[in-house]
matplotlib code that plots the C-alpha trace (Angstrom):
import matplotlib.pyplot as plt

x = [0.1, 1.5, 1.9, -0.4, -3.9, -6.4, -9.9, -11.6, -14.0, -14.3, -15.7, -18.5, -20.2, -19.8, -21.6, -24.3, -25.5, -25.1, -27.5, -31.3, -30.5, -29.2, -31.7, -30.3, -26.7, -27.0, -28.2, -25.2, -23.0, -24.6, -24.3, -20.2, -20.1, -21.5, -25.0, -28.3, -29.6, -32.9, -35.6, -36.9, -40.4, -41.6, -40.5, -36.7, -33.9, -33.9, -30.7, -27.9, -26.4, -23.1, -21.4, -18.3, -15.5, -14.4, -11.5, -8.2, -9.7, -8.0, -4.3, -2.7, 0.0, 1.9, 1.9, -1.8, 0.5, 3.3, 1.1, -0.5, 3.2, 3.2, 0.7, 1.4, 5.4, 3.9, 1.4, -1.2, 1.6, 2.7, 0.2, -0.7, 3.1, 3.2, -0.3, -1.7, -5.4, -4.8, -2.1, -2.3, -4.3, -7.4, -10.4, -11.0, -8.4, -9.9, -7.3, -8.4, -7.6, -10.0, -13.1, -15.3, -14.4, -10.6, -10.3, -13.1, -12.3, -8.1, -9.6, -11.9, -9.3, -6.8, -8.3, -8.9, -5.1, -3.7, -5.9, -5.6, -1.5, -1.8, 0.6, 1.0, 2.3, -0.5, -2.9, -1.3, -1.8, -5.9, -6.3, -5.2, -8.7, -10.6, -9.8, -11.3, -14.0, -15.4, -14.2, -15.3, -19.2, -21.1, -24.0, -26.8, -25.3, -23.5, -20.0, -17.1, -16.1, -18.2, -17.5, -18.9, -22.2, -22.6, -23.9, -21.9, -18.5, -19.9, -21.8, -17.9, -16.8, -19.7, -18.5, -15.0, -16.0, -18.4, -15.3, -13.4, -15.4, -15.5, -11.7, -11.9, -15.1, -14.6, -18.1, -17.6, -18.7, -22.0, -22.7, -21.4, -23.3, -26.4, -26.4, -25.5, -28.4, -31.0, -30.3, -29.7, -33.4, -34.5, -32.6, -33.2, -37.0, -35.5, -32.5, -32.6, -30.0, -28.8, -25.8, -23.9, -25.5, -28.8, -27.1, -24.7, -27.8, -27.2, -24.1, -25.7, -28.3, -25.9, -24.7, -27.5, -28.0, -25.2, -26.0, -29.4, -27.7, -26.1, -28.5, -31.8, -33.0, -36.2, -35.7, -33.0, -35.7, -37.0, -33.7, -33.4, -36.6, -36.1, -32.6, -34.2, -37.4, -35.0, -32.1, -32.0, -33.8, -31.4, -33.7, -36.4, -32.9, -32.3, -35.6, -35.2, -31.7, -30.9, -27.0, -26.5, -23.5, -20.5, -21.9, -22.0, -19.1, -21.6, -25.2, -23.1, -21.9, -25.3, -26.4, -24.2, -25.2, -28.9, -27.3, -28.8, -26.6, -28.8, -27.5, -23.9, -24.6, -26.7, -23.9, -21.1, -18.6, -18.1, -21.9, -22.9, -20.0, -21.8, -25.0, -24.5, -24.8, -28.5, -30.3, -28.1, -29.6, -32.9, -33.2, -32.4, -35.3, -38.1, -37.1, -37.7, -34.5, -35.4, -36.6, -33.6, -31.3, -32.9, -32.6, -29.0, -28.1, -30.2, -28.2, -24.7, -25.9, -27.0, -23.4, -21.6, -24.4, -23.3, -20.4, -18.6, -15.0, -12.9, -10.8, -14.5, -15.3, -17.2, -16.0, -16.5, -13.8, -15.3, -18.9, -20.1, -18.2, -19.4, -17.8, -14.7, -11.4, -9.7, -12.4, -10.9, -12.4, -11.6, -9.9, -12.5, -14.4, -13.0, -12.4, -16.3, -17.6, -15.2, -16.9, -20.1, -20.0, -18.4, -21.7, -23.9, -21.7, -22.3, -25.9, -27.2, -24.5, -24.9, -20.8, -21.2, -20.7, -17.8, -16.5, -17.0, -15.1, -12.2, -12.1, -11.6, -9.6, -6.8, -6.8, -8.3, -7.1, -3.5, -3.3, -4.0, -1.2, 3.3, 4.8, 5.6, 2.1, 3.1, 1.7, -1.7, -3.8, -7.2, -8.1, -7.1, -7.3, -7.5, -6.0, -3.6, -0.6, 0.2, 0.4, 0.9, -0.7, -3.5, -6.9, -8.4, -10.2, -11.4, -15.3, -14.9, -11.3, -8.6, -5.2, -3.3, -6.2, -4.1, -0.2, 0.7, 1.8, 0.8, -3.1, -3.1, -6.4, -8.2, -7.4, -10.2, -8.7, -5.3, -7.3, -10.2, -7.9, -6.4, -9.7, -9.7, -6.9, -7.2, -11.5, -10.8, -8.5, -11.3, -13.8, -12.0, -13.9, -17.1, -18.8, -22.7, -26.0, -25.3, -22.2, -20.0, -17.2, -17.2, -14.6, -15.6, -12.6, -9.3, -5.8, -3.3, -4.1, -4.6, -7.6, -8.9, -12.6, -15.0, -16.7, -20.2, -18.8, -15.7, -12.0, -10.5, -7.4, -7.7, -4.6, -5.1, -1.8, -2.0, -0.6, -3.9, -5.3, -1.8, -2.2, -4.8, -4.2, -5.6, -4.6, -6.6, -5.6, -7.6, -6.3, -8.7, -8.3, -11.3, -13.3, -16.4, -19.2, -19.8, -20.2, -17.6, -18.3, -15.8, -16.4, -16.4, -16.0, -18.1, -15.3, -13.6, -14.8, -13.7, -12.9, -11.9, -11.8, -9.8, -10.0, -6.8, -5.8, -9.0, -11.6, -14.5, -17.5, -20.1, -20.9, -17.9, -20.6, -19.0, -20.8, -21.7, -20.9, -19.5, -21.1, -19.0, -20.6, -18.3, -16.7, -13.6, -10.0, -7.3, -4.8, -7.6, -6.5, -8.7, -7.1, -8.8, -7.8, -9.2, -8.6, -7.6, -8.5, -7.5, -11.0, -11.3, -13.9, -15.1, -16.3, -17.1, -15.9, -15.5, -12.2, -10.7, -9.2, -7.6, -8.4, -7.2, -9.1, -9.8, -6.8, -7.0, -4.2, -2.5, 0.2, 2.6, 4.4, 7.0, 7.3, 10.0, 9.2, 9.5, 9.4, 7.2, 6.9, 9.8, 8.5, 10.9, 8.8, 5.5, 7.0, 4.3, 5.3, 4.3, 4.8, 6.0, 5.9, 9.1, 7.9, 5.1, 1.7, -0.5, -0.8, -3.6, -4.1, -4.1, -6.2, -7.9, -6.4, -3.4, -2.2, -1.8, 0.9, 0.6, 4.1, 3.9, 6.9, 7.4, 5.4, 8.0, 8.2, 6.3, 3.1, 1.8, 5.5, 6.1, 9.7, 8.9, 5.0, 3.9, 2.6, 2.0, 1.0, 2.5, 0.2, 0.9, 0.3, 0.6, 1.6, -1.5, 0.2, -3.5, -3.9, -2.0, -2.2, -3.6, -2.5, -1.6, -4.5, -4.6, -7.2, -10.6, -10.0, -10.2, -13.8, -13.9, -9.9, -7.8, -5.9, -2.3, 0.7, 3.6, 5.7, 4.2, 5.3, 5.1, 4.1, 4.0, 1.0, 1.2, -1.4, -3.5, -2.3, 1.3, 1.4, 1.1, 1.0, -0.7, -3.4, -6.1, -8.7, -7.0, -8.5, -8.4, -6.2]
y = [-0.1, 3.2, 5.7, 8.1, 7.8, 9.7, 8.5, 7.4, 10.0, 13.5, 16.0, 16.2, 18.5, 16.1, 13.4, 15.8, 16.4, 12.9, 11.7, 11.1, 13.0, 16.0, 18.5, 16.4, 16.3, 20.5, 20.7, 18.9, 20.8, 23.7, 21.9, 21.3, 25.3, 25.9, 27.5, 26.2, 22.4, 21.1, 21.8, 19.1, 18.2, 15.4, 13.2, 13.5, 14.3, 17.4, 19.0, 19.4, 22.3, 21.9, 19.9, 18.6, 19.7, 17.5, 15.1, 16.6, 19.9, 20.5, 20.4, 19.7, 21.9, 22.2, 19.9, 18.3, 17.8, 15.9, 14.1, 12.5, 11.9, 10.1, 7.8, 7.5, 6.4, 3.7, 1.0, 2.9, 2.9, 0.0, -2.4, -4.5, -5.1, -7.8, -8.0, -11.0, -9.5, -6.5, -8.4, -9.5, -12.6, -10.4, -11.4, -7.9, -8.5, -11.3, -13.7, -16.3, -14.6, -12.5, -11.7, -10.0, -6.8, -5.4, -4.8, -2.4, -1.4, -0.8, 1.3, 3.9, 5.2, 4.8, 7.1, 10.0, 9.8, 9.5, 12.0, 14.6, 14.0, 13.8, 11.1, 8.9, 5.8, 5.6, 6.4, 3.9, 1.4, 2.3, 2.0, -2.0, -2.3, 0.4, -1.3, -4.8, -3.2, -1.3, -4.2, -6.9, -6.5, -9.9, -9.6, -9.0, -6.1, -7.4, -6.1, -7.6, -11.8, -13.8, -16.3, -14.0, -12.5, -10.6, -6.9, -5.2, -5.2, -4.2, -1.1, -0.6, -1.0, 1.7, 3.9, 3.5, 4.1, 7.2, 8.8, 7.9, 9.6, 13.0, 12.4, 12.0, 12.4, 9.1, 8.5, 4.5, 4.5, 6.2, 3.4, 0.7, 2.1, 2.5, -1.3, -2.5, -0.3, -1.6, -5.7, -4.6, -3.4, -6.4, -9.1, -7.7, -9.1, -12.7, -11.9, -9.5, -7.4, -9.7, -9.8, -6.7, -5.4, -5.2, -2.8, -1.0, 0.0, 3.6, 3.7, 2.1, 4.4, 7.3, 6.4, 5.5, 9.3, 10.4, 8.8, 10.4, 13.5, 12.8, 11.1, 11.4, 8.2, 7.7, 3.9, 5.2, 6.5, 2.8, 1.4, 3.9, 3.2, -0.7, -0.2, 1.5, -1.0, -4.0, -2.4, -1.6, 0.9, 2.9, 5.8, 3.8, 2.0, 5.2, 6.1, 4.6, 3.8, 0.4, -0.2, 1.7, -0.4, -2.7, -5.7, -8.5, -11.1, -14.2, -12.6, -12.8, -16.3, -17.3, -15.5, -17.5, -20.7, -19.9, -18.8, -15.3, -11.9, -9.5, -8.0, -8.4, -6.5, -4.1, -3.1, -3.1, -0.2, -0.1, -0.5, 2.5, 4.7, 4.2, 4.3, 8.2, 8.9, 7.4, 10.7, 12.6, 9.8, 9.7, 13.5, 13.6, 11.4, 12.9, 16.5, 16.7, 18.4, 19.6, 15.9, 14.0, 17.0, 16.4, 12.4, 12.7, 14.9, 12.8, 9.6, 11.3, 12.4, 9.0, 7.5, 10.1, 9.4, 6.1, 5.2, 8.8, 9.3, 12.2, 12.0, 12.7, 9.0, 6.3, 2.9, 0.0, -3.0, -4.0, -3.5, -0.8, -0.5, 2.1, 4.7, 3.6, 5.8, 1.9, 0.6, 0.3, 2.1, 0.5, 2.0, 1.0, 2.6, 5.9, 6.5, 5.5, 7.7, 10.5, 9.8, 9.5, 12.9, 14.3, 13.1, 14.7, 18.2, 18.4, 17.3, 19.8, 22.3, 22.3, 23.3, 21.3, 18.8, 20.0, 21.0, 16.9, 16.0, 18.3, 16.8, 13.2, 13.8, 15.9, 13.3, 9.6, 9.3, 9.8, 8.2, 5.1, 4.9, 4.9, 8.2, 6.5, 5.3, 1.6, 0.0, 0.8, -0.5, -2.0, -0.5, 2.8, 3.9, 7.4, 5.9, 3.7, 2.9, -0.7, -1.8, -5.5, -9.1, -8.1, -9.7, -6.9, -4.5, -5.4, -6.3, -9.0, -8.6, -10.6, -10.0, -8.7, -5.6, -2.5, -3.8, -2.0, -3.9, -4.7, -6.7, -7.0, -8.8, -8.6, -7.1, -5.2, -2.1, -2.8, -2.4, 0.2, 3.3, 4.6, 6.9, 8.6, 11.9, 11.7, 12.4, 14.7, 16.7, 16.9, 17.8, 21.3, 23.3, 23.0, 25.1, 26.2, 26.9, 30.7, 30.1, 30.8, 29.0, 27.5, 27.1, 24.0, 22.4, 24.2, 22.7, 24.3, 23.8, 25.2, 25.2, 25.3, 26.2, 28.8, 31.5, 32.2, 30.4, 31.8, 30.4, 31.0, 29.7, 30.0, 29.3, 28.6, 28.7, 27.5, 25.9, 24.9, 23.1, 24.1, 27.4, 30.4, 32.0, 31.1, 33.3, 33.0, 34.4, 34.9, 34.5, 35.7, 37.2, 39.5, 40.8, 38.8, 39.6, 36.3, 35.1, 33.2, 31.2, 31.0, 28.4, 29.8, 27.2, 26.7, 26.6, 29.9, 32.7, 36.0, 35.0, 38.1, 38.4, 41.1, 41.9, 43.0, 44.4, 45.8, 44.4, 43.1, 44.5, 42.0, 39.3, 36.3, 33.9, 30.9, 27.7, 29.2, 30.0, 34.0, 34.7, 37.5, 39.2, 41.3, 42.5, 40.2, 41.0, 39.4, 39.4, 39.7, 38.5, 37.2, 36.7, 34.5, 34.4, 31.5, 32.0, 28.6, 29.2, 26.2, 23.8, 21.8, 19.2, 16.5, 13.5, 9.8, 9.3, 13.1, 12.7, 15.6, 16.3, 19.3, 20.9, 23.7, 24.3, 21.0, 19.2, 17.0, 17.0, 14.0, 12.9, 10.8, 7.5, 7.3, 4.1, 1.2, -0.5, -4.2, -6.2, -9.0, -10.2, -9.3, -8.0, -4.8, -1.9, -4.2, -5.6, -6.3, -4.2, -4.5, -1.4, -0.5, 2.4, 4.7, 7.2, 7.0, 8.1, 8.2, 11.5, 13.6, 17.6, 20.2, 23.1, 24.8, 28.2, 27.0, 28.6, 26.3, 27.3, 27.0, 26.4, 26.5, 25.3, 24.9, 22.4, 19.4, 17.2, 14.8, 16.7, 14.4, 13.6, 12.3, 13.8, 17.0, 17.9, 21.4, 22.9, 21.6, 22.6, 22.6, 22.3, 21.5, 17.8, 14.9, 11.2, 9.5, 6.2, 4.2, 4.7, 1.8, -1.0, -4.4, -6.8, -3.7, -1.8, 1.8, 1.2, 3.2, 6.8, 7.6, 9.5, 12.3, 12.8, 12.2, 14.0, 13.3, 14.3, 13.6, 16.3, 19.3, 18.5, 20.3, 17.8, 18.9, 17.4, 16.9, 16.2, 13.1, 12.2, 12.1, 10.1, 6.6, 5.6, 8.1, 9.2, 11.3, 11.8, 12.4, 12.5, 16.2, 16.2]
z = [-0.1, -0.7, 1.9, 0.0, -0.5, -3.2, -2.7, -5.7, -6.0, -7.6, -5.4, -3.1, -5.0, -8.2, -5.7, -4.5, -8.4, -8.9, -6.3, -5.9, -2.9, -4.0, -1.6, 1.8, 0.4, -0.1, 3.2, 4.1, 2.1, 4.2, 7.9, 7.2, 6.5, 9.9, 8.5, 9.4, 9.2, 8.3, 10.8, 12.8, 11.4, 13.3, 10.2, 9.9, 12.6, 14.9, 14.5, 16.7, 18.2, 17.6, 14.5, 14.7, 12.0, 9.3, 10.8, 10.0, 10.1, 13.2, 13.7, 17.2, 18.4, 21.5, 24.0, 22.3, 19.5, 21.3, 23.2, 19.9, 18.1, 21.7, 21.1, 17.7, 18.4, 20.9, 21.0, 18.5, 15.5, 15.8, 17.9, 14.1, 14.1, 16.9, 18.0, 16.3, 17.2, 14.2, 13.0, 9.0, 9.8, 11.0, 9.8, 9.2, 6.6, 5.6, 7.5, 9.9, 13.0, 15.5, 13.7, 16.8, 17.6, 18.3, 14.8, 14.5, 18.0, 16.6, 13.6, 15.5, 16.6, 14.5, 11.9, 13.6, 14.8, 11.2, 9.7, 12.7, 12.9, 8.3, 9.4, 5.9, 7.5, 10.0, 6.9, 5.1, 8.0, 8.4, 4.5, 5.1, 7.3, 5.1, 1.8, 3.4, 4.6, 1.4, -1.3, 0.8, 1.2, 0.3, -2.0, 1.3, 2.4, 5.3, 6.4, 7.6, 8.3, 7.3, 9.8, 12.9, 12.0, 15.5, 15.1, 17.7, 16.4, 13.0, 15.1, 15.4, 11.8, 10.8, 13.2, 12.0, 8.5, 9.1, 10.4, 7.0, 4.8, 7.1, 6.9, 2.7, 1.5, 0.0, -1.3, -1.3, 2.9, 1.7, -0.6, 1.7, 4.7, 3.0, 1.7, 5.1, 6.9, 4.3, 4.8, 8.6, 8.9, 6.5, 8.7, 12.4, 12.9, 12.4, 13.6, 16.7, 18.6, 21.1, 24.0, 23.7, 20.8, 23.1, 24.9, 22.7, 20.1, 20.4, 18.7, 15.9, 15.6, 16.0, 12.4, 11.3, 12.0, 10.7, 7.2, 7.3, 7.6, 4.5, 2.4, 3.5, 3.1, 5.0, 5.9, 8.1, 10.7, 10.6, 11.3, 14.2, 15.9, 15.4, 17.0, 20.1, 20.1, 20.5, 22.5, 26.5, 27.5, 29.4, 29.9, 32.0, 33.8, 35.3, 36.7, 39.2, 39.1, 40.9, 40.6, 43.5, 45.2, 44.6, 41.9, 43.6, 42.0, 43.5, 42.1, 38.6, 38.9, 39.8, 37.2, 34.9, 35.7, 34.9, 31.4, 32.6, 31.9, 32.7, 35.3, 34.1, 31.0, 33.0, 35.5, 32.8, 32.7, 29.0, 28.3, 31.0, 29.3, 25.8, 26.8, 28.2, 24.2, 24.2, 25.2, 22.2, 19.9, 21.0, 21.0, 17.2, 16.7, 18.9, 18.8, 22.6, 23.3, 27.2, 28.3, 26.4, 28.3, 31.8, 31.3, 29.8, 33.1, 35.4, 34.1, 34.9, 38.1, 39.3, 38.4, 40.3, 43.3, 43.9, 41.6, 41.1, 41.7, 41.8, 38.6, 36.6, 36.3, 37.8, 39.2, 36.9, 37.7, 35.3, 36.7, 38.4, 41.9, 44.4, 45.7, 47.3, 45.9, 45.3, 42.9, 39.3, 36.4, 32.9, 30.4, 27.5, 29.6, 30.3, 26.1, 25.4, 28.1, 26.5, 22.9, 24.7, 26.1, 23.0, 21.0, 23.8, 23.7, 19.5, 20.4, 23.0, 23.3, 26.7, 28.3, 31.4, 29.2, 28.0, 31.9, 31.9, 29.2, 30.5, 33.7, 32.4, 29.1, 31.5, 34.1, 34.0, 30.3, 30.7, 34.3, 33.0, 30.6, 31.2, 30.0, 26.0, 25.9, 25.3, 28.6, 29.8, 32.9, 32.3, 35.5, 37.4, 40.5, 41.8, 45.3, 43.5, 46.0, 44.3, 40.6, 41.1, 41.0, 43.4, 44.5, 45.5, 45.5, 41.9, 42.1, 38.9, 37.1, 38.0, 39.6, 36.5, 36.4, 37.2, 36.0, 33.1, 30.2, 26.4, 27.2, 31.3, 32.6, 28.8, 25.3, 24.8, 26.0, 24.0, 21.2, 21.9, 24.3, 20.4, 20.1, 23.6, 22.5, 18.5, 19.2, 22.1, 19.7, 17.0, 19.2, 20.4, 18.3, 16.2, 13.8, 14.8, 13.2, 12.3, 10.7, 13.7, 15.1, 18.8, 21.2, 22.8, 24.6, 25.3, 23.9, 21.3, 17.8, 14.3, 13.1, 9.6, 8.6, 7.8, 9.3, 7.4, 4.6, 4.2, 5.2, 8.3, 10.3, 14.0, 15.9, 19.5, 21.6, 25.5, 28.0, 29.2, 31.6, 33.4, 33.1, 33.0, 29.5, 25.9, 22.9, 19.6, 16.4, 13.0, 9.7, 7.2, 3.6, 4.0, 6.8, 7.9, 10.4, 12.3, 15.6, 17.6, 20.8, 23.4, 26.3, 29.7, 32.1, 35.5, 37.6, 35.6, 38.1, 37.5, 33.5, 31.5, 27.1, 25.6, 21.9, 20.1, 23.8, 24.8, 27.5, 25.9, 27.7, 28.3, 30.9, 31.0, 33.0, 34.0, 32.7, 29.7, 26.0, 25.4, 22.1, 20.3, 17.0, 15.3, 12.4, 12.5, 10.6, 10.0, 12.6, 15.3, 18.7, 21.9, 24.8, 27.0, 30.9, 33.1, 36.6, 38.1, 41.6, 44.1, 45.2, 47.9, 46.7, 49.8, 48.8, 50.1, 54.1, 53.7, 52.0, 50.5, 47.2, 45.6, 42.0, 39.8, 36.7, 35.1, 36.5, 39.8, 42.1, 43.5, 46.0, 43.7, 45.7, 43.4, 42.0, 41.4, 38.2, 38.0, 34.8, 35.2, 31.1, 29.1, 25.3, 24.4, 24.8, 25.4, 28.5, 31.3, 34.3, 38.5, 40.0, 44.0, 45.9, 46.3, 49.0, 51.5, 50.5, 53.5, 54.5, 55.5, 54.2, 56.6, 55.0, 58.0, 57.2, 55.5, 52.2, 49.3, 46.9, 43.1, 41.2, 37.2, 35.4, 31.7, 30.0, 29.5, 26.3, 27.7, 29.0, 31.8, 32.8, 36.6, 36.8, 35.9, 35.9, 34.7, 37.6, 41.3, 44.8, 48.0, 51.2, 54.6, 55.7, 58.3, 58.2, 59.3, 60.6, 61.2, 57.2, 56.2, 52.9, 52.8, 50.2, 48.1, 48.0, 50.5, 53.5, 53.5, 54.0, 57.4, 58.4, 59.7, 59.0, 62.0, 65.1, 64.2, 66.1, 63.5, 62.2, 59.4, 56.1, 53.0, 50.3, 46.6, 44.7, 41.0, 38.4, 38.4, 35.1, 35.7, 39.4, 38.1, 41.9, 43.6, 46.4, 45.2, 48.2, 51.5, 54.8, 56.3, 59.5]

ax = plt.figure().add_subplot(projection="3d")
ax.plot(x, y, z, "-o")
ax.set_aspect("equal")
plt.show()
């Protein structure tokens, strides 16, 4: 395969002229340029508030570029070279190897990584899977390996192919997906959703909605309704929500003996991560924005209430696991939750969703990898003082759960983690229905888009989330009057915006999008100052966590890395603490000092964190580990007489062994 790729089509405009769905595709062209989309008429789909830009339009810069490059130089860029599950014999390449979810999972992250970096080598790796999928469709319309007819892995493959179309405009994708979805609609009555597909139907419905936006095929609405009818009703499941504690392993084992998997599926963390897009999918189909937004926020609030953790995630190792800060969260759940939230953000335009995305992306996502992204954990913990062969505290997983390695516990995360950073980058900016652009997530990047149908390059230079300032520069060929929206995070009290050095006289209300409509000219500069006051958050057992902006801070326990299985750069590692971790924080009247440093080449470096907090503390002798697991945070703190010390806390994502939730002393 050549390292360069030219899709076998002319242009999207030519395709629209040839298509029977000319009107809809013309509307899609306006949709891509940020102008108004067709209104919901009760028979079509309601428009989303925001629209992701074409894949590749956002080019990462600064620390975000370095992070994506680290990923490309690590497992993501080399996995197929040595991991048989996505290697040359993959069933998704026509071979006799693994033919279920791993090939599609891998492609689902490889495509946005390759096109975000414009990396020809990664594109060539992705094209092997794409070409096979597009050129081996069965006469019936079925796609994928003939030996496996499960609907679930095809849900992932259609999601990957949709991204490929958004990156290239290759019209073969529209044709293949249209044929496949026609086949699925005809086959589902006799071959209904089963097992994982029942609980993940919303991912398929989301792609069907994506295709409807581009072709206007009315049968897709029938398919969306049928998928929802056959799939699990996640909305009803949260009214009331009954999974309010640690999932019982005994209950699951008893269930399995009777051939039942309902409890396992309904408490599965990845299923819940994917289910967070259900409300967005349903809104587009039913037009009830306020009702579905309420459903979305209720769903997330219940997960927080009963399973929420300081890093922005909910516990699931791999079933829902309660509020103890030592319970784990599966890596697949992290990246699937991020994507569901990105879909919800685009659909509803709610800035609070962006706050949650940043909380997860800047903490839970980097916190489960080694610095080179060659090794990852299956489960991460907020209070994680040893990563070793442990039997505790997992609800259902095995003793390899928090090792760092190639495929600890199970290989699904090895195949699936790739989508985390690239999809975050791809959703930093989106277009708005009135022809403008919205800054949704803050990170350094160059955005190639249109403003009122006129080309613009938006350059974002910042060390956010580690520092408070964001500079946005505009490059235009001619002046244009248009709206720009800037997200003001909920925590950014006293945020300030200046345009070309002059204060913008408007209300920079936290937790909102600030809309600025004016005549923009080449060279215009927007400076955004987002004050990052240190916040003390209180959680389960009265534990305290320190947060600054979107970054959660942890005490690093150091790390003695001991090789468990030798495989070169993909070896498995146990990590043992190198220094004490059992401290309580002195917060009553104590000064917390913020020290900013240069953002290092490795953004989430353990040795050179870009920002630290200095805080007073005392050792808590009664707080100890048992079998490698930190004990519960002492309730109500402790009256410790140990010597007062000054600790340096660092970003959660920088500390592989860490304490994040502390007692107060």
